[in-house]
ROBALUM-545864 format. One record per residue (C-alpha): y, x, z. Coordinates in pm, whole numbers, padded with zeros to 5 digits, always signed. Each point is the difference from the previous one (the first is absolute). Layout:
<pts>
YXZ
...
</pts>
This chain:
<pts>
+05803+16032+13998
+00359+00129+00114
+00090-00243+00282
+00359-00039-00156
-00162-00171-00289
-00132-00271+00244
+00328-00031+00175
+00191-00053-00311
-00251-00257-00119
+00060-00189+00306
+00359-00019-00066
-00039-00081-00355
-00237-00278+00073
+00137-00152+00336
+00378+00074-00023
+00095+00042-00385
-00226-00241-00174
-00063-00229+00310
-00359-00064-00141
-00146-00351+00153
-00345-00118+00036
-00108-00154-00330
+00222+00143-00237
-00103+00182-00315
+00122+00371+00014
-00013+00223-00306
-00002+00358+00100
+00068+00245-00295
+00030+00372-00077
-00118+00283-00218
-00328+00202+00091
+00242+00253+00187
+00073-00255+00286
-00345-00107+00088
+00031+00122+00341
+00303-00224+00085
-00149-00287-00215
-00308+00001+00230
+00207+00008+00321
+00207-00312-00146
-00314-00176-00087
-00136+00028+00351
+00327-00130+00165
+00008-00297-00248
-00366-00082+00076
+00110+00019+00393
+00276-00224-00087
-00233-00265-00096
+00107+00005-00378
-00166+00073-00331
+00051+00332-00148
-00031+00052-00388
+00012+00344-00097
+00124+00138-00354
-00046+00392-00031
+00132+00118-00330
-00047+00370-00088
+00312+00184-00139
-00151+00086-00306
-00025-00369-00132
+00377-00018-00038
+00029+00330-00186
-00288-00096-00225
+00178-00354-00098
+00343+00169-00061
-00144+00311-00188
-00268-00179-00218
+00084-00366+00016
+00187-00183-00309
+00320-00162+00011
-00179-00340+00030
-00231+00121+00285
+00321+00146+00192
+00194-00346-00069
-00311-00211+00111
+00085-00244+00295
-00326-00001+00190
-00098-00377+00083
-00163+00086+00316
+00326+00115+00153
+00225-00304+00054
-00300-00219+00141
-00044+00291+00258
+00343-00037+00125
-00077-00369+00103
-00348+00057+00138
+00138+00294+00239
+00177-00049+00323
+00092+00372+00082
-00011+00315-00204
-00020+00342+00154
+00042+00287-00228
-00073+00376+00067
+00185+00244-00248
-00133+00337-00064
-00120+00222-00305
-00189+00322-00071
+00265+00106-00223
+00372-00153+00013
+00061+00160-00325
-00298-00110-00212
+00241-00251-00195
+00269+00241-00088
-00104+00032-00362
-00022-00366-00059
+00258-00103-00232
+00279-00219+00137
-00081-00284-00244
-00366-00039+00096
+00121-00016+00393
+00256-00281-00112
-00290-00194-00171
-00213+00014+00315
+00301-00104+00210
+00088-00295-00211
-00363-00102+00017
+00023-00016+00346
+00332-00193+00013
-00151-00369+00025
-00225+00125+00305
+00303+00169+00178
+00224-00298-00040
-00251-00239+00145
-00107+00238+00279
+00355+00045+00115
+00049-00382-00021
-00303-00089+00210
+00137+00283+00255
+00344-00159-00020
-00150-00343+00102
-00205+00126+00271
-00327-00087-00173
-00112+00369-00016
+00070+00294+00257
-00052+00356-00130
+00061+00347+00126
-00052+00349-00172
-00035+00332+00154
-00040+00370-00114
-00345+00200+00073
+00092+00341+00110
-00181+00186-00283
+00018+00340-00169
+00199-00080-00305
+00292-00171+00194
-00017+00300+00245
+00040+00220-00283
+00293-00193-00149
+00178+00012+00344
-00079+00356-00011
-00185-00013+00329
-00365+00084+00132
-00216-00309+00012
+00011+00032+00403
+00390-00009-00010
+00004-00290-00257
-00245-00199+00225
+00248+00084+00292
+00295-00108-00226
-00170-00351-00072
-00105-00085+00346
+00327+00093+00156
+00186-00195-00282
-00197-00286+00138
+00054+00067+00378
-00384+00011+00041
+00027+00306+00246
+00146-00257+00251
-00204-00164+00234
+00128-00341-00100
+00130+00042-00366
+00033-00385-00047
+00259+00019+00276
+00220+00234-00186
-00029-00196-00308
+00121-00305+00199
+00285+00191+00121
+00104+00116-00342
-00027-00358-00129
+00242-00153+00244
+00266+00295-00091
-00078-00066-00386
+00064-00373+00060
+00324+00062+00150
+00097+00192-00298
-00132-00266-00222
+00180-00280+00184
+00342+00225-00040
-00058+00028-00375
-00126-00364-00081
+00343-00156-00013
+00171+00309-00173
+00111-00002-00380
+00019+00368-00123
-00180+00328+00087
+00088+00328-00112
-00141+00360+00032
+00196+00323-00046
-00118+00341-00002
+00160+00351-00044
-00250+00054-00251
+00131-00247-00243
-00136-00334+00080
+00253-00314+00025
-00220-00303-00044
+00128-00356+00103
-00214-00285-00001
+00049-00386+00048
-00216-00128+00281
+00161-00342+00073
-00235-00289+00076
-00305+00228-00020
-00245+00045+00286
-00064+00327+00178
-00369+00066+00096
-00108+00181+00303
-00289+00266-00087
-00165+00080+00311
-00347+00078-00094
-00155-00310-00133
-00011+00070-00368
+00057+00385-00045
-00152+00215+00272
+00164+00220+00119
+00320-00195-00045
+00376+00015+00100
+00258-00160-00228
+00197-00316-00059
+00037-00133-00354
+00148-00269-00218
-00001-00084-00355
+00349+00064-00119
+00206-00248-00229
-00143+00075-00342
+00349+00021-00191
+00186+00187+00284
-00096+00363+00031
+00271+00234-00103
+00020+00365-00020
-00226+00339+00031
-00280+00077+00213
-00139+00366+00007
-00347+00007+00142
-00066+00292+00237
-00378+00036-00037
-00253-00020-00308
-00112-00353-00055
-00378-00053-00080
-00152-00303-00162
-00327-00039-00122
-00092+00363+00041
+00305+00098-00209
+00305+00199+00152
+00370-00019-00119
+00256+00223+00216
+00376+00024+00007
+00020-00357-00103
+00371-00146-00039
+00051-00371-00093
+00323-00172-00068
+00030-00357+00016
+00239-00249-00150
-00019-00371+00088
-00345+00029+00164
-00183+00201-00279
-00064+00382-00073
+00233+00088-00292
-00062+00365+00052
-00301+00185+00108
-00082+00386+00039
-00268+00230+00161
-00025+00371-00008
-00384-00059+00010
-00181-00280-00150
+00261-00175-00184
-00205-00117-00262
-00225-00164+00235
+00299-00164+00203
+00160-00134-00321
-00337-00141-00118
-00050-00184+00350
+00374-00124+00007
-00070-00160-00381
-00327-00165+00069
+00150-00357+00034
+00360-00136+00056
-00049+00008+00404
-00083+00357+00025
+00375+00111-00002
+00116-00210+00241
-00045+00044+00410
-00270-00215+00145
+00046+00155+00364
+00235+00193+00212
-00098+00128+00333
+00095+00229+00283
-00256+00229+00157
-00038-00018+00388
-00318+00182+00095
+00148+00323+00167
-00354+00121+00080
+00007+00087-00373
+00257+00286-00077
-00176+00200-00276
-00040-00068-00358
-00374-00043-00122
+00018-00112-00351
-00146-00310+00108
+00200-00321-00040
-00159-00172+00301
+00153+00251+00241
+00302+00133-00183
+00140-00336-00049
-00023-00066+00393
+00174+00340+00098
+00254-00072+00259
+00331+00051-00156
-00061-00084-00336
+00027-00301-00247
-00192-00066-00296
+00005-00240-00291
-00262-00124-00232
+00049-00086-00365
-00226-00288-00120
-00148-00322+00166
+00160-00129+00313
-00194-00141+00289
+00070-00375-00001
+00023-00059+00370
+00326+00230-00023
+00147-00263-00212
-00024+00245-00292
-00077-00156-00332
-00022+00310-00223
-00368+00020-00159
-00151+00323-00173
-00328+00163-00047
+00159+00302+00194
+00115+00037+00349
+00086+00367+00052
+00160+00103+00334
+00246+00333-00007
+00136+00145+00308
+00333+00119+00090
+00076+00234+00301
+00309-00121+00207
-00067+00283+00264
+00246+00258-00142
+00318-00200+00006
-00112-00324-00145
+00174-00327+00110
-00090-00372+00002
+00274-00255-00017
-00053-00368+00043
+00299-00216-00129
+00211+00300+00022
-00120+00084+00379
-00165+00344+00049
-00314-00074+00187
-00195+00331-00059
+00101+00347-00040
-00243+00318-00059
-00304-00234+00017
+00087-00142+00341
+00093-00348+00073
+00330-00009+00208
-00119-00322+00183
-00252+00129+00270
-00192-00325-00027
-00097+00078-00345
-00296+00239-00050
+00052+00337+00145
-00172+00348-00012
-00275+00059+00217
+00073+00150+00343
</pts>
């Protein structure tokens, strides 16, 4: 086994998920992710916890979407909700043989499946917000993701492990340092009322954030991590955002996305590619046209777009906004079967204003105590 998998597994179990003796830990992934599942399983056992493994072949989802009836796609599996109550921790590995396998599936079918998982998603987020459930997800460096990122597999493996500081002797020490910097940024943002993003490329987006909680994402839920986020006031988002990179959701891609908000809702949506899919996702329920999350990327070890939201939304010098469900722990109340993160690059003249004060320019914070590019 690649020793980097073992190091990643140690960080996921000991630092990210903080697995404790006696806990029930679900370890989930596709068949492609088997090497990392095994490494994580071993670390869970060594931690004195009880691993429960769920491995799902990629083909299963495609079969359901391609051949399933509307009734089957809308079916709410009664086993899912009790499982949220039973497990203490959820560790998920993401990876697939073919990242484009669902590209020909109709948006309407994807929406039905998304809506069927809405009760599970809501309960899962609620349990996490109450501290009853810890979770972390990570990317397995597989061939399809390397192809999407236009890298060789070895280059992509280096990219993945570098993004998590795993080449350092003590990666946890670096995560703790970033955590301190991010917390200072969160503390600064917490009492503020308004956040505005402006770019020369056409973004001018203003959000209400008064009374909302800013969360410090330092490797305990997504890994790699590196962002601060909150749930914006549902009725206060105004203006236009032009996203810089293609946005991928459920194996489908939209590019050239431009969203215009009025009083919190998307009133106009365009895309140069995948517009039909974008509109179908936004129309799946009332909450899908409302922002559930606004976040600032702070991981300066990630500088390259990879067509993978896990990494792209963390790029130091970007922000991302998610249409759909809010995370309850942020104070956001929006509910939806959708949560779709889209990324806007600030490194080419972008600015962030907080209550009218410029705090970031060209993707860099003006306050040296906030997250900074790696030396």
